[in-house]
N, C-alpha and C positions, 0 to 999 in steps of 0.2 A: 534571664531571671532564674533559670534552673541552676546555672553555675553559681550565682550569688546565694541561692537557697542552700546549696551543698556547702558553701563556704561558711555561711552562718551556722548551719547545723553542726559542722565540724567544730566551730568555735564554741558552741554551746556544750558539746560533748567534752571538750577540753576543760571548760570551766566547771562543769558538773562532775567530771570524773576525777578531778584532783582534789585531795583533801586540803582544806584551808590551812595555810601556814600561819605562824605567829605574826607575820607582817601583813596579813590580809585584813581588809575591812570589807565585809560583805554587804552588798545592797541587792535586794531582790529585783529581778527584771521579769515581771509577770507579763505575759503576752498571749494573744490568741494564736499560738503557733499552729494549732489545728483549729478547724471550725470555719465559719462562713467568710471570714476576711483574712484567711491565712496568707494569701498572696500579698496583700497589703502589708502585713506584719513583717515580712522578710526585710523590707527596706527600713522600717521603723526600728527594728531590733538592731540592724546594722548601724544605724545612726546613733543609737544609744551606745553601742560598743565602740564607735569612733570617739565619742566623748570620753569614755573610760581610757582609751588608748592615749588621747591627748594628755590626760591627767598623769598617767603612769610614765609617759615619755618625758614629762617635764617636772620630775621631782616627786611624783606620787603624793599621797595624802599625809598630812601632818609631818611626822619625822621620817617620811620615806616609805610609808606603808603602801601596799598595792591596793588599788581600787578594783574590787572584784565584783562584777555583775553576775549574779547567780540566776539562771533562767528557770522560770516555772511556766507551765502551759495552762493558761486559764480557759482556753477553748472558746472564749466568747460566751461563757455559760456561768451563771451564778454559782451552781453547786461545784463545778470543777474549779472555779476561782477560789472558793472557800478552801478546798483541799490543797490547791497550789499555795495559797497564802499561808496556811497552817504549816506547811513544810518549810517555806521560806523563813517564817518568823520563828518557829519553835525548833526546827532541826538545823537549818543553815544559820540561825541566829543573825538574820539580816537586821541592820540597824535602821533601815528604811526600805520601802518597797516602791519601785517605779511600776506604773501600770495598775491593773491590767487594761487592755484596750477598750473593751466594750462597757457601756454604762451599766448594764445589769450586772455584769461581772464585778465592776468597780463597787457598786452599792453592796453586793453580797460580801465581797472580801472585806470592805471597810467595816460594815456593821458586825460581822461575825468574827473577824480576826484582828485587823490592824488597830481599830479604835479600842477594843477591849485590852489589847496588849500595849497600848500607848506608843504605837509605831506610826511614824509619818508615812502617808501614802501620797505619791506624786504622779498625776496622770498626764499623759501626753495626748490622749485621744477621747477620753470619756466626756461627753458633752451634755448629758441629760440635765435639765433644770433641777431635777430632784436632788442632785448631788449637792447643790448649794444649801439645801435645807437639812442636811445631815447634822445630827447632834454629835459633832466630831471632836470636841475639845481642841479645836484648831489643829487637827492632824491631817486633814485632807486638802490638798492643793492641786491645781491643774493649770496648765499653760494653754490648753485649747479652750476657747471661749464657750460659754454656756449656749445651748440651743435656744434659750430665751431670747438671745440676739439673732441667731441664725434663722430661726423660724420666721421671725418678723422681717428680717432682711429678704428672705426668699419670697415672702408674701408681697413685699413692696416691689420686688423685681417682676413678679407675675403680673401685678397690676400695671406696672409700667410697660410690660410687653403686650398689654391689651386684653388680658384674660379677665372675664367677669363672672363666669360660671365654671367651677371646677369640682370634680369628684376627688375624694381622698381615700387612699387605702394605706394601712400601715401594719408592719409586723408587730405582733403582740409581745413587745419587750420594752424595757425602760427607755432606751435611746429613741427608738422609732415612734413609740406612742407619745413621748414627751414632745418630740419635734413636731409631730403631726398636730398635736393639740395647740401648740403655739402658732403654727402656720394657719390653721383653720380659724382661730380666733382673730389673728391679725388681718387675714384676708377679708373676713366678714366686717371688721371695723372699717376697712377701707371702702366698703360698699359692695364687695363681691358676694356671690352666693355659693355656698357649698351644697351641691346637689345630692351628695351621698358621702358618708364618712364611716368607713367600716374597718375593723381590725381583721387581720388574717393570721393564720398560723404558718410559720416558715416550713420549708422543706416538703411541701406537697408536690405531687406530680403535675397537677393542673389547678389553675385558678379561674377556669373559664366561667363557671357558674357565678362566682362572686363578681367577676368583671362584667358579666352580662347584666346583673342587677344594678351595678353602679352606672353602666352605660345607659340604662333606661332613663336616667335623669337628664339626658341630652347636654352633658357638660362639654365644654370646649377643650378639655384636657384632663389628664389624670395626674394628681400629685401623689407620687409613689415614695413612701418612706420605708426602706427595707435595706438589708444587706444584699449586695449583689450575689453572693454565694448562698444565701438562704432562700429568698423568694424573688428577689428583684429581677433577675434575668428571665426567670420563668414567666413572671407577670408581663414583662415587656413582650416576650415571644407570643404568649396567649393573646395579648391585646392586638398585636399587629396581624397575626395569622387569622384571627376571627373578625377583623375590622371593627373592633369594639372601641379602641382608642388609638389615635395616631399622634397625639401630642402629649409630652410628659414633662413633669417637673420633679426634682428630687434633690438629695443632699449628698454629703460626702460618703455615706454608706454605699452609694452606687458608683463611686469614682474608681473604676478599675479598667484596665485594658481589655479584660475578658468580656466586658459588656459589649464593647465594639466588635471584638473578634467573633462573638457568638451571634449577635443580632445583625451586624453588618453596618459599616459606616454610612452607606447610602441610605439605609433605612432610618438612621438616627439623625443624619445631618439636617439641621434646621427644625428638628422635631423634639429635641430634648434639651433641657437646661438643668444643670446641677450646680448647687452652691457648695463651697467648702471653705474652711478657714484658710486664709492666704497670708503670705509673707510679703513684705516690701522688698521686691526683688532688686530694687535700685539701692537699697540700704547697705551700709558698710558691713553690718553683721551678717546679713544673708550672703553677700558676696564672699566673705571669709569662709563661711560654711560651704558654699557651692564650689569653692576652689579645692576643698578637701573631700567632697562627697559627690560622686558622679550623678546620682539620681536625686539631686537636691530638690527638684520640683515635685517629687512624688508626694502623695497625701500624707501629711503628719510627720514626715521625716525630720523636718526642721524642729518640730515640737519634741520629737524623740531625742534629738541631740540636746536641745535646751534643758529638758527635764533631768537628763543624766548629768549634765554639766552642773546644773543648779544643786543637785543632791551633793555632789562633791564639794562645791563652794560652801554649802551650809555646814558640812562636816569640818571643813578647814576653818571656817569662821568660828564655829563652836569650840575649836581647839581640842575636840574629843569626838570619839565615835559613840558617845552616850546618847541613846535613843531620845532621852527626855530633853536634850538641848537643841535638836535639829529644827524643830518648828519655829522657834523664835529667830534662829539664825537665818532661815530662809528669807524672811522679809528684809533682814539686814543686807543680804547680798543681792537681792533682786530689785528692791524699791529704791528710787532716787531719794536723796542725792548720793554722790560718791564717784570715785574714779571709775570711768567706763571700762568694762571688761567685755570683750567680744569672743565669739567662738574661737577656740584654739589658743586663747591667751591665758593658759593656766599658770605659767611661770610668772607673768605679770600680776595675776590675781594673788598668787601665793606670797609674792614679795610685798604687795600692798597690805594684805591682811597681817603679815608679820610686823609691818611697820605701824600697825594700829589705824590704818586708813579705812574710811568707809568705801565700799565698792558698790557699783550699780551694774549688774549684768544686763546688757542689751542683747537679746537673743536673736538667733537666726529666724525665729518665727515672729519677731517684733518686740516692742518694748514690753517688759514683764513687770507689772505693778500689781502685786497681790492685794485684793481688797479684804474686808473683814471675813469673808467667806472662803478665802483662799482662791478666789476666781480672778480672771483677767478679762479685760475687754479685748476686742479683736476686730479684724477686717475680714471680708469675704470676697472671693472671686466667683463670678458666674461663668460656667463652662459649657461649651457645646462641642460638637465634633467638627474639627477643622478640615480644610481641604486635603491635608495630609493624612486624614483618617485617625487622628489622635485627639484626646481631650485638649481643648484649647481655650484659654481664658477669653471671654467676650468683654467683660468689664470687671 
């Protein structure tokens, strides 16, 4: 992980340190390089960069221009995201922006920077339902499915696992509050009881008092919606050390190896279930991506590759790096019908577009069919700690 982080950082310095040449087409690559999910972001950014490499190695954009991803650190924070977005759009003259990773940062950058500037934003990880409701002039797209689906899916899994009474705690941000709201509503509709439902602020040293209050409702488990590096690990530790909760449910914000490393595989095995958007690992597109990317199963890396490849396809289809033409072109290259294009098949796509053919990108993360909100449907995996001490899909 450290070696990869150094490599990605070096790549980012090389990208940011060189002035854009006449043959460069800049696309912003906003990401939470620092902040509560920084370790997850390393692989996501690497996957984005792999997509750019495939484009540049197979003819580049348009007449041979270099596809240049310019990195900005959104820090998983709305204010930092606005600052990063303003630099990417106004200084680096990015024709589109990929990211940022977190939903609050995405909402902030979209509303304050990219939508007013008429710049398309493409997210690989932002999943808050509120993003679907943005008044965005068809400028915000995402390949990660909305938590309107994930929250309900997790509630159905919880019910199927036999849970009937659950407490809920969530970090006070767009992503976690939105997901918690959908989960609690869906679980109640199924016939379950939410014994307590409380927001918490991230980055506190202890949550023992809040957890003691939630535990008083005699829930069978705790539904925890948080980022692992913000409050998630601390809440797990406080719960177990004080015998307040022993069973946990959560989502992709908690999917990181550091959770197992710090809490212990034996403490979590059989006691935690986490959902995350999943790829069809038997599909041809996923296999093509996995052959080129070592950590293909890491959270959202397939989505990171797809969104960067789609941005390039849209520019190629538009026949121009004109910001105003990218939105319409995105649906042209993503939605069926058309010649199927898979990860790594840039030369094939370029040839098909030049011949006037319709194309249909089938992503590593799954079929990508943008609806009227720029959203996609998706599938999810339910994950626990396996015998080998790693996150392992259960179904």
